[in-house]
C-alpha positions in Angstrom: -10.1 -44.9 -10.3 -9.1 -41.8 -8.7 -7.5 -42.3 -5.3 -9.8 -40.9 -2.3 -8.2 -38.3 -0.4 -7.5 -38.7 3.1 -9.1 -36.2 5.8 -12.2 -34.0 5.9 -13.0 -31.3 3.1 -13.0 -28.3 5.2 -12.8 -24.8 3.9 -12.0 -21.7 5.9 -8.9 -19.8 7.5 -7.5 -20.5 11.0 -5.5 -17.5 13.0 -3.0 -19.8 14.4 -0.7 -18.3 17.3 2.5 -19.8 16.2 4.9 -20.7 19.0 8.6 -20.0 18.8 11.0 -22.8 18.3 9.4 -24.5 15.3 9.0 -23.5 11.7 5.7 -22.5 9.9 5.5 -25.6 8.0 6.1 -27.6 11.1 3.0 -25.5 12.6 1.1 -26.2 9.4 1.5 -29.9 9.4 0.3 -30.1 13.3 -2.7 -28.0 12.6 -3.7 -30.0 9.5 -3.3 -33.2 11.6 -5.2 -31.8 14.4 -8.1 -30.7 11.9 -7.8 -33.9 10.0 -8.0 -31.7 6.9 -7.6 -32.9 3.4 -5.6 -29.7 2.2 -4.1 -26.8 4.1 -1.3 -24.3 3.5 0.1 -21.4 5.3 0.4 -17.6 4.0 4.0 -16.7 4.5 6.6 -18.1 6.9 7.7 -16.7 10.1 11.3 -17.5 11.5 11.4 -20.4 13.9 12.3 -17.6 16.5 9.2 -15.8 15.9 5.8 -16.3 17.3 2.3 -14.6 16.5 -0.4 -14.6 13.7 0.0 -17.4 11.2 -2.9 -17.7 9.1 -3.6 -21.3 8.1 -5.9 -21.8 4.8 -8.1 -25.1 4.5 -9.5 -26.4 1.2 -10.7 -23.7 -1.2 -9.2 -20.9 1.0 -5.8 -22.1 -0.1 -6.5 -20.5 -3.6 -6.8 -17.1 -2.1 -3.6 -17.4 0.2 -1.6 -15.4 -2.1 -3.7 -12.3 -1.1 -2.7 -12.7 2.4 1.0 -13.3 1.4 0.8 -9.7 -0.4 -0.9 -8.2 2.5 0.3 -5.7 5.1 1.8 -6.9 8.3 2.4 -5.7 11.9 5.4 -7.0 14.2 6.4 -6.4 18.0 10.2 -6.7 17.9 12.9 -6.3 20.5 16.5 -5.7 19.8 19.7 -6.1 21.8 22.1 -3.5 21.1 25.9 -4.1 21.3 26.0 -7.5 19.6 25.7 -8.5 16.1 24.9 -12.1 14.9 25.6 -13.9 11.5 21.7 -14.4 11.4 20.6 -11.3 12.8 18.6 -12.8 15.5 19.4 -14.6 18.8 19.4 -18.2 16.9 22.8 -17.2 15.5 26.4 -16.6 16.5 27.6 -13.6 18.0 30.3 -12.4 15.3 30.8 -8.8 16.6 30.8 -7.1 20.2 30.8 -3.3 20.5 30.1 -0.7 23.2 26.7 1.1 23.2 26.9 4.7 23.3 23.3 5.6 22.3 20.8 8.2 23.7 17.2 8.1 23.0 17.2 11.3 20.8 19.8 9.6 18.5 17.8 6.2 18.6 14.7 8.0 17.5 16.4 9.9 14.9 17.7 6.6 13.4 14.4 4.9 13.6 12.6 7.7 11.7 14.8 6.9 8.6 13.3 3.6 8.2 9.7 5.2 7.5 8.5 5.2 4.2 9.4 3.4 0.9 13.1 2.2 0.7 15.1 -0.5 -0.8 16.2 -3.5 1.3 18.4 -6.5 0.5 16.8 -9.9 1.9 19.0 -11.6 4.4 20.8 -14.7 3.5 18.8 -16.5 6.4 15.7 -15.6 4.8 13.3 -18.2 3.4 13.4 -16.5 -0.1 14.3 -19.1 -2.8 17.1 -19.4 -5.2 17.3 -22.1 -7.7 14.5 -23.8 -5.6 16.3 -23.7 -2.4 15.7 -21.1 0.5 18.6 -19.1 1.2 19.0 -20.2 4.7 20.2 -23.5 3.4 23.0 -21.8 1.4 23.9 -19.6 4.3 24.2 -22.7 6.7 26.6 -24.1 3.9 28.9 -20.9 4.0 27.7 -20.0 0.6 26.7 -16.4 -0.1 24.2 -15.8 -3.0 24.2 -12.4 -4.6 20.4 -10.7 -3.6 18.7 -8.2 -5.4 17.2 -5.0 -3.3 13.7 -4.7 -3.2 11.2 -2.1 -2.7 9.6 -2.2 0.8 7.5 0.2 2.8 7.3 1.1 6.5 4.3 2.8 7.3 4.8 3.3 11.0 7.9 2.3 13.2 7.3 3.4 16.8 10.1 3.1 19.7 8.0 1.5 22.8 11.0 0.9 25.0 14.7 1.7 25.5 16.5 0.3 28.6 19.1 -2.0 29.3 20.5 -2.0 25.7 17.3 -3.3 24.6 15.0 -1.5 21.8 11.2 -2.5 21.6 9.6 -1.3 18.7 6.4 -1.9 16.7 6.3 -2.1 13.0 3.5 -1.6 10.3 5.1 -2.8 6.9 4.5 -4.0 3.4 4.8 -7.7 2.2 8.5 -8.9 1.9 10.0 -6.7 4.6 12.7 -8.5 6.8 12.4 -7.0 10.4 15.9 -8.5 11.4 17.3 -6.7 8.6 15.9 -3.5 9.9 17.4 -4.3 13.2 20.7 -5.1 11.6 20.7 -2.0 9.7 19.6 0.0 12.8 22.5 -1.4 14.8 24.8 -0.2 12.0 23.3 3.2 12.0 24.2 3.4 15.8 27.6 2.1 15.3 27.1 -0.7 18.0 25.4 -3.7 16.1 22.1 -5.1 17.1 20.0 -8.5 16.8 16.4 -9.5 17.2 15.7 -11.2 20.7 12.1 -11.2 20.3 9.6 -11.2 17.3 6.0 -11.4 17.5 3.6 -10.8 14.4 0.5 -9.0 15.7 -1.3 -8.4 12.6 -2.1 -9.6 9.1 -4.3 -7.5 6.7 -7.1 -6.7 8.8 -7.4 -10.1 11.0 -8.3 -9.6 14.7 -5.4 -10.5 16.7 -7.9 -11.6 19.6 -9.0 -14.4 17.5 -5.5 -16.4 17.2 -5.6 -19.5 18.8 -2.6 -21.7 20.1 -1.5 -25.1 19.3 -2.3 -26.2 23.0 -5.7 -25.2 22.8 -6.4 -26.8 19.5 -4.7 -29.9 20.8 -7.3 -29.7 23.8 -10.3 -29.3 21.6 -9.1 -32.1 18.9 -8.6 -34.5 21.7 -12.3 -34.0 22.9 -13.5 -34.1 19.3 -11.8 -37.6 18.7 -12.9 -38.9 22.0 -16.6 -38.3 21.2 -18.8 -40.4 19.1 -21.0 -37.4 18.2 -21.3 -36.6 14.5 -21.1 -33.0 15.4 -17.9 -33.3 17.5 -15.9 -31.4 15.0 -18.1 -28.4 15.2 -16.2 -26.7 18.0 -12.9 -26.7 15.9 -14.7 -25.9 12.8 -16.4 -22.8 14.5 -12.8 -21.4 14.9 -12.4 -20.9 11.1 -12.8 -17.6 9.4 -14.6 -17.6 6.3 -12.9 -18.4 2.9 -13.5 -14.8 1.4 -11.9 -13.3 4.5 -8.5 -13.7 2.6 -9.9 -11.3 0.1 -12.1 -9.0 2.5 -10.3 -5.8 1.2 -11.5 -6.3 -2.5 -14.5 -4.7 -3.8 -17.4 -7.0 -4.3 -19.3 -7.8 -7.4 -22.6 -9.6 -6.8 -24.0 -11.5 -9.8 -26.9 -13.8 -10.4 -26.8 -17.6 -9.9 -27.0 -17.9 -13.8 -23.9 -15.9 -14.2 -22.3 -17.2 -11.4 -22.6 -20.8 -12.7 -20.8 -19.1 -15.9 -18.1 -17.8 -13.9 -17.4 -21.0 -12.3 -17.0 -22.5 -15.7 -14.1 -19.7 -16.6 -16.5 -17.6 -18.7 -16.4 -13.7 -18.3 -19.7 -12.1 -17.6 -21.3 -8.5 -17.6 -20.9 -6.7 -14.6 -22.5 -3.6 -13.3 -19.2 -2.6 -11.2 -17.8 0.9 -11.6 -14.4 -0.4 -10.9 -11.7 0.5 -13.5 -10.4 -2.4 -15.8 -7.6 -4.4 -14.0 -9.2 -4.1 -10.7 -9.4 -7.5 -8.7 -12.9 -8.1 -7.4 -14.5 -10.3 -5.0 -17.4 -12.3 -6.7 -20.5 -13.2 -4.7 -23.8 -14.9 -6.0 -27.5 -14.0 -5.0 -28.9 -12.3 -2.2 -27.2 -14.5 0.3 -23.8 -12.9 -1.2 -22.4 -16.5 -1.4 -18.6 -16.0 -2.4 -17.4 -18.1 -5.3 -13.8 -16.6 -6.1 -12.0 -13.8 -7.3 -12.1 -12.0 -10.8 -10.8 -9.1 -12.7 -12.8 -6.2 -14.6 -11.6 -6.4 -18.2 -11.6 -3.5 -20.6 -15.3 -4.3 -21.7 -16.5 -4.1 -18.3 -16.9 -7.6 -17.9 -15.7 -9.7 -14.8 -13.4 -12.3 -15.8 -12.9 -15.0 -13.4 -9.3 -15.6 -11.8 -9.6 -18.0 -9.1 -12.9 -19.6 -8.4 -14.3 -22.5 -6.4 -13.9 -26.1 -7.9 -17.8 -26.5 -7.6 -20.8 -24.5 -6.3 -21.4 -26.4 -3.2 -21.7 -24.2 -0.1 -18.5 -23.9 2.3 -18.5 -26.6 4.9 -18.6 -24.1 7.6 
């Protein structure tokens, strides 16, 4: 007999405002407990130092978390000039101190060099894995692992403030961009060193920052739900969830009939009226209510072939 899973079978995406000082996984586990959820996962780690938007996927939404991992991000960062640390942020140890002889014009010219597509070598203190272990574990043991550079794109990087040897910037970048590596590289360009003292993620994909919620707010709502005997006591928490298909909101939609939707859920490609070229990923919906059932790919015959679909055809819990 299959063991019954503990927790509530809920689907959707929560926009958590991660606090500083804890890992993304710690934040995930706290949220999962507060929601008493069967299944949950986050969509790309934030450093313990960092705060801000951390989408948490519940239930069926975990199948589409990769799309948020691959999406663009926005950050607000403050760098301190004159000191370089072994982690490129204030959690590390200062390894070099140099005088700061930088004017605003020089700073803006150096910042401009980061715009566009460049190669970046990940920090040894990143969560990137090598042989199943994150790089930061090797770094803490004093082991240096060779890393290959990767292509990143900085769509925009704007100087917001420069005073008291602090540089505040806003960055819009592609997936896999390490902000503290940008700051460390900037410090070397300026010949004075730099490290991150504040980092906040203010955007993931097109999710609205005004809908993030803190752990403290969630805890208060959860305590209220647990104290109530009302069968609808969880509604106030569940109302905070974004729809499951919000994780793939940027994909073009293909709407099919209920019969074709059933075939897709059973792994079968079906005819599509889509004009998208072969290889395009699409968001699949069913019927006039446009109920989301998964993600597919347009094949060379013009059919939509399932890639990631719901485990069943039941409506979302939300």
